[in-house]
N, C-alpha and C positions, 0 to 999 in steps of 0.2 A: 451515625451520620456525621459527615465532616461539617465543621462549622463554616458557614458562609462568610467570606470576607469581601470587602468592597474592591472591585477591579479598578476602581477610579483612584483609590488611595495609593496604590502602588502600580502604576501602569507599566506594562511590558512593552518594550520597543517593539514596533511592527504592526500595531493597531491603532490606526489614525483616530478612529472614533473614541477610543479609551484615552488617547493622549489629549484630546480636545475635552475631555471630561464627560463623555457621553457613554452611558451604559448601553452596549451594542447588542445586549441579549436580555431576555426576561429572567431576572434572578429567581423568580418562583419556579420557573421551568428547570433552571439549573438545580434547585434544591430538590425537585422531583427527580432529577436525573441522578442525584447523589443517593437516593434512598436504596439501601440494600433490601433485597427481597429473596425469598426462597425460590431457586430456579427448578422448574420441572420441565418435563419433556414438551408440554404443550405451551410453555411461556413464549411470548413473542420475542423476536430478536429486536433489541433496542438499538436504534440508530441515531446518531448525532449528525445533523446537516450543518456543514460550515461553507458559506459562500458570501462573497461581497455583492451578490446580485439578489435582492429581495424577491423579485418575481420568480426567478429560477427556484429559490429556496421554497417559496409557497407552492409552486407546481410540483416539486419533488416531494414535498411533504404530503400533498393530497394523494399522489401516486403511491407513496410507501405506506401511509396510514390505511389506505383502502385495500391494501394487499394483505391476504390472510397470512398470519405469522409474522408480521412486522408491525413496528410502531416507532414513530419518531419521538425521542425523549427531550431533545432540544434542537433548536435551529439558531444559528448565530452567524455574524460575519466572521470573516477569517481573523479570529481574535484570539492570540495567545492567552489572554486572561481568562476568557470564557473556557477554553479548552484545558487550561491549567487547573481551573477550578473543579472540573468534573473528572479529570483523570484520576484513576483509582475507583471511580463510581462503578455502578453495575451496568456497564455499557458494553455492547457486542461489537460495534463497528462505527468508525468515523467516516463519513462520505464527505471528502474534502473537494471542492470545486476549485481546481487550481491549474492554469494552463502551463504546461511543461514544454512550451515552445520557445522558451528564452533560456539560454544556458549562461547568462551573464552572471558574474560573480555576486552582483547585488541581489539579483532575483533568487539565486540558489541560496544565499545566505539567509534571505527571508523565509524561504521554505524550510530550511534547517532549523531556524528559531521557532517556527510554528510547530513542527513536529517534536521538538525538544521540549515543548511546553505540555505536551501530552504523552509521555514515552510509553504508557501503559495501554494506550488506545489503538486497537488494530486499525490501519488507516487504508482506504481505498480512495485513490484519486480519480476524479471525473475531469477528462481534459480534452482539448482539441488535439490536432496532430502534434505529437511530442517530438522534441529534439532528443537525439541519442544520448548526448552527454547528461542532459537534464533528467532523463529518464534513469540512467545509471546512477546519478547522484541521489535521486528520490529513494531508490532502493537501498543505497547506502546509508541513508538517513533513517531508514527503518520502515518505509512504506511497504505494505504487504501486496498491494495490488494497483494496477493502473487499467482504466477502461475508457474508451473513447466515446465522446458525446454522440458520434454518428452510429453507435450500436443500438440494437433493439432493446426494449424495456426488459424482456425476459433475460437478456445477457447481463444487464445490471443487477437483477436479483440472483442470478447465478453467481456473479462476481461477489456480491455481499455475502452470500452464504459460504462461498469458498473461503473468503477472508475471515468471516466469523469463525470457522472451523480451524483456523490457523494455517490454511494453505496460502499459496501464492497465485495471483490472477494476473495473467497477461496474455489474452488470447492470441492465437496465431496471426490473425489478420492485422492487429495492431502491432504485433512484433515485427511482421514483414514490413510494414510501413515504417516502423522505427528504424529498421536496418537497412532500408532500401538505399539510402544515400551513401551508406559506407560499404556498399557491396564490393568495391574495388580496394578497400582499406587492407593493407598488409599488417601481419603481426610484427611488432617490434622485438628487438633482442630480449627485453625484459619479459614480454609475454611468452616467447619461445622457452626462455629459461624456466619460468614458473610451470608451464605446461608439461615440460619434460620430467618434472618431478612427480607427476601422476602415474599411478600404476595403471595396469590394464583394467583392473576391477573398477577402479576410481573413474576412469574414462567412461566405462559402461554406465555407471551411476549417473555421471554428468549428462550423458546422452539421454538417459530415461527421464531424468528430472526436467531436462529442457523441453521434453515432450508435454510437460504439464502434469506429470504423475505425482501422486502423494507418496509419502514414505511407505505406506502399506502397499501401494500399487508397485512401487520399486522393489520392495521385498518379494512380492509375489512374482514379479517378472524376472528376477534374478536368483530366486530360490534362496534367499538369505532372510535373517530376521530383522525386524524393525530396529532393534537396538544396533545391529551391525551396519544398518543404513545410516543411522544417526552418528555413529562413529566415524564412518567413511566421510559424511558430509562435513563434520568438524575438521577432519584432516584436509579435506579438499578446499574448504574456506581458507584454511591457514595457507596452504600451498599457493592458491591462486590470489590471495589477498583480497578476497571479497567477504562482505559482512552479512549477507542475506541470500535467501533462496532466489529472489526476484533478481538481484545483482548477479548471481551465478548464472541464471538463464540468458540474461543479456550478454554476459561475458562469453558464454559457450557458443552462442550464435555468431558473435562478432569476431570470434577467434578460431572458428573452424572445429570446435568440439561438438557441434551438432549440425545436422544436415539442414541447410536453409530450404532446400527443395521440398522438405516435408511440411514446411509452412503452407505451401499451395494448397495442401489437402484441408487445411483448418479454416 
């Protein structure tokens, strides 16, 4: 088990509570979250809740802890110190309440710092209506999923499960809203140049991935192996200069590599 260190001794910029000398999470809970244990098929998915709204955290904790197959290992404010402390522990997913409706440089820099403090944690962001640029940036920073606060509770658990398994979550309804205000946006010369580098097979893979399919589902749909899918995705990421599956999905819809009309069915 990692040795606990005081977050107050070396505060990380971005957490007002820690900067003021207040421990914004329960150290004993953090210690519990760090404890490694043998994982079995029936082991509950371990979730960390991070939000600056205590009432929301309490409500989410109650909902998650009472759901079979899930448990909350730690709840804290949006605190890089706390997240850094548990990064590398036996955690399945971080549920981060962070509004992506502001694409200001200061706001996005804060999000990047938060995510950089826990690079090993799979992250699902819970947000209100997201800004397109902020959403793209979140995926570029390593977020695996984004879900709207307006969604049903079952959708939240589906998203948690998908992110825990290593998939990307951005349901069609949210993506449709995300892209709605950029429907008339045209591709620039840089995008045209990058897209022209894609082979026919790579375009097919992008289109299937944009529909929310996993690597296994892509391989089954296109009759190729999982290894081939992964190889193609690495090449696609390089050609389009995207860094994650989520960023690829957003890029595909914004630049005409996936049919936006298909979102209406989701």
